[in-house]
N, C-alpha and C positions, 0 to 999 in steps of 0.2 A: 494456345497453350500458355499456361502461366510459367514464367521463368523464375527459378528458385536458386538463390545463392545463400549458402550458410557458411559463416565463419565463426567458429567457437573462439571467442576472445580469450587470450591467455591470461593467467593470473599474475599480473604485474602492473606496476604503476606506469602511466604514460611518461615517456621520456621528457624531461624538462618541466614536469609539473611541480608546483611548490608543495612542500610538506609542512603543514602547520596544524595546530590543534583546532578541530572543529568545535562548534558551539554546543554546549550542554547546559541549557538553562536550569537555574535552580529555583526552588520555591514552587512546588507543584500546586495545582489548583486544589480547591477544597471540595469539589463535587464528587469525589470518590472514584473517578475513573483514572486509569493508568497514565502516569506522566512519561509516556514513551511515544516516539515518533511513529505516525501512521502514514504520512503523506508529505509532499512538498511540491512547490511549483515555482517556476522562474519568472522574473520580470521580463517584459517584452524585449528589452535590450540584451538579456542574457547575462548582465553584470551583477545580478543580485537574485535572491530567492527568499521564499518564506518556508519555514518548517512548521508542520502542523502536528499537534500532539493529541492523543486520545481524550485527554481531559479538557480540550478546547484551547489550550495555549497555542499562540502563534508567535514565532520569533522571526524577525527580519534579518537578513544578512546581505552584505555588499550594499548596493544602492537601493535595496528594498526598504520601504517605509512601513511602519506599523500603523494600521488603521483600527486596532482593537482586536479582541478575541472573545471566546466564549468560556474562558477559564473561571469566571465568577457566576456562570449560569448553572442552575440545577438541571443538568441534562437528563433526559429520560434514557438515553443510550449514549455510548461513547461516540466521539467524532471519528469518522472513518475516511474523510477526504475533503477536498476543497479545490477551488479554481480561482484564477485571477481574472479580472475584467480586461477587456481588450487594450485599454490604455494604461493598465498597471496601477490605477489609483483606487483600487478596492478589490475585495475578494469575497467569495462565498465559502462557508463551511457546511458540510452535510453530516448529519448524525446517522447512526445505524438504523434508527426508526424512520428515516426519511425526512427528519426535520431540517430546515434550511435556516442559516444565520447569515446576515449580510453585514458588510463592513465597508467603509469608504463609499465609493460611488456604485457599489454593487446593489442592484434592486431585487426585491422579492417578487417572484412571479408564481409562487405556489410551492407546496411541499406535499409529502406523503406522511407528515407527522401525526395526523389524526386518522390514518387509514390502516386497516388490517393488511399486512403484507404476508404473502406466502413464504418469502425469504427476506432477510434483512438487506437493506441498501448497503452497497459497499464502495460506490464511487460516483463521481459526477463529472460533467464536462460542459462548458458554456458554448453557446452558439457564436458564430463569427461576429455578430453585432453586439453581443453582450446583453441582448434583450430577451434572453431565454436560456434554458439549460436542460440537459438530459440527466436523469438519475438512472443508475443501473443496480439491480438487485443481484444477489449471488446466483440465482437461477437464470440470469440473463434477461429478466423482465425489464423493459424500458419504459420510463415515465417521462413525458414531455411537458415542458412549461414555457410560457411566453411564446417566442417565435420558433422554438425547437420543433422540428418535423419528425414524425415517426417513419423510419426506414426499414423496420423489421426488428426482431428480437429472437432470443432462444428460450423465451419463457414457456413455450409449449413443447420444448424438446427435453429429453432425458440426457443430461450432460454427464460425461465421465467425471468431471471435477467442476467445482463452482467457479463462477466468474470472479475475477479479482480486480479488474480495472477497465476503463474505457478512455479512448482518445478519439478526437474528432478530426474530420477533414479540414484543410485550410479554407475550402470553399464553404464549409458549414452544411454541406449536402450529404453527409455520411458520417459513420463512426465505426470504430474497430474495438472489439472486446477481446480480452485475453482471459483464459481460465488458468487455474493453478497448475495444470499439467502442461501449460504452454500452448494449448489449443487457441487458434485465432478464428474469430468470427467477424466477417466484414459485411457492412451494409451500406447502401447508397453508393457514392462514388469513391469509396475507400478501397484501393486495390489490395488483393491478397498476394503475399510474397512467400508464404510458407509458415510452418508451425513446428513445434518440437515433436508432437506425436507423429506427424507425417514423415518424420525422419527417423522414427524408431527410438527417440530419446524419451525415456520413461522417468518422469519426475512428478512431484506433487507440491513443489515449493516455489513456483513462479509467483512473483509479487507485483509484476506489472510490465507494461511495454511502453516504449517511447518512440514517436515517429521522427523522421528527419524533416526539415522545413519544407522540402519539395513534395512530400507525401509519396515518395517513390521507394520507401524502405522504412525499416523500423528495427529497434532492438528489443529483445525479451530478456528480462533479468530474473534471477533466482535469489532466494534469501541467502544463499551461500556467497553471493557476489559474482557468480558467473554470468556473463552477458553473451548472448547470441545475436549475430547480425544477419539481417535478411534484406533482399533487394539491393538497393544502392546505399544502404547504411554501412559506413566504414567500420571495420573492426578496430576498436579503440582501447580495449583493455578490460580487465576484470579486477575484482577485489577479493582477497581471501578473508572473508568475515569470520569472526570467532563465534562459537556457539551461543555465548551469552549476549551477543550483540549482533544479531543477524541484520542483513539489509532489509529495510522496510519499504523503500520507495526508489523508483527511477523516474527522472523527468529530464526532458531534453531542452537544449538551448533553442528557442524559437528563431534566433537570428542566424545560426550557423550550425554545422554538424558538431555535436558534442552532447554529453549527458552527464548527469550527476547522480551517483548512488548515495543514499542516506541510510544510516543504520538506526536501529530503534533508540539508541542512547546518544545520538548526536554526532557521530563521525560523518563528515561530508567529503566525498571522494569524487573529484572532477576528472573528466576524460575529454580529450579533444578540445573543442571551442567552448569550454565551460569554465570560466575563470574562477579561481579560488584555491583554497588549500585542501589538504587531505589529512587523515588521521592514521598514524601507523597502526597496523594490525596488533590487537592484543593489549593496547594501552589500558591499564587497570582502571583509569579514570572513567572509561566508557563501559565498564562492567560493574556498575555500582550496586547491583542487587546481590545479596547472599543467596545461595541456592535453595533456601527454605522459603515457604510460602507464607505471606502475610494475609490478613483479612482483606485489605484493599486489593491486593493482587487477585485473591480468590473471587471477589465480587466483580472484578474487571473481566474475568474469563466468560465469554459469551458462547452460546450455541453456534456451531459453525467454525470456531477457531481451530486451526490446525495444531498438531503437536509442536511444530517448530515455533508457532506464535506463542503458545503457552510457555515453552522453554524460555523464549526471549523475554516474556513478561515476568516470569518468576525469577529468572537469573540462573537456572541450572536444570538439568534433566531430572525426570522422575524415575522411579523404579517400576518396571513392568511387573504387575502382580497377577494378571490374568489375561488370556487371549483365547478367543474362539473364532471359528470361521463357519458361517452358515450361509448356504446359497450364494457363495462368492463374496459375502460381506464379512469383513474382518473387524471384530470388536475387541478393543484393548482397554484395560484399566491401568492407569499409572498412579503411583502414590508419591506424594511429596511430604517430607517432614515440615512441620509448621512452626511459625513464630507465635508463641503464646504459652499456655500452660504446659507442664510436662506431658509428653505424649501427643501434643497437638499435631494434626496431620490433615491432609486433604487427598481425596481420591477423585480423579478426573477420568471419565470414560469417553473413548473415541470410537466412532464407527467409520471405517474407511478414512481415517485421519481427520475426522471432524468431531468436535465436542458434541456429545448428546446428553450428558448428565454429569453432575458433580455432587460431592458431599464433603463436609468438613467437620472436624472436631477441635474445639479449643483455640481456634485462630484468633489473634489480636492484631 
């Protein structure tokens, strides 16, 4: 029988953690994608980390070193994730179309960039040797490259919610995927310690999971900053994120129990053994967007984005102008006022909280 332990971490800062301003790089890339954080990953020592932006920008913090980024590349799709090499001297970036970009001592072992995908790629994870990697699509389809082995996928299943992240076993012989409802799917030698749906917790804004170094537990994080602990993962705390600056990523310290939450506009909040500072909730410097939509923001909105992701990208909520329910599917259209000519606006339509279409008038 699987043993399950859940601790809902309380919304508070960890006692004794430093409070300092997180990094918010300036000077967005010119490739048209959003300058908002989508991912982050730690150095092997846990004393530094890299932040990854949708436009390909990568910023190092702590003892992390910059090996370059994709901010000057004309990307076919936004960057959605990345991973560090085993010795921390390089990293990969992955785009929504499955394109792979290598920096430092990261090697290229193949990509899905020229292949038709049923669903966009949303995350990646390297093998233990660094001589391969897995890509995962939003339907849970797994693509293997280099010495990465296939241990199973959810690509042939009907998921309640799309996959939002993947982490791998310390042995390199398995991986764990998490969906936006907190559903956990374990393959290979990765243990299952529980999920949010199995506990009756009904959410659709999970942004990722992070394992502890021993692979005997993990954390699941929501865009609100709430963190849930499973297995032997200790309850370390949560963060009360503001609506215009939701949490975009969680990643753990590979050397000890601890994790860091990162918001879309650069607040970095460490818990447990994750050295660094944190950003006080609601600091206006980390809500730089006015609540109106620009053309760049509109072009950055992709099929499959959730309402929370669009709100975070635009900088404020939309106005619900229509809603229908048919055969259990909820379709909603929200309107945002636009930046541009008088009357500029944009309508974004969601089905079951995922973008399916959009239209705009007069945005600049």
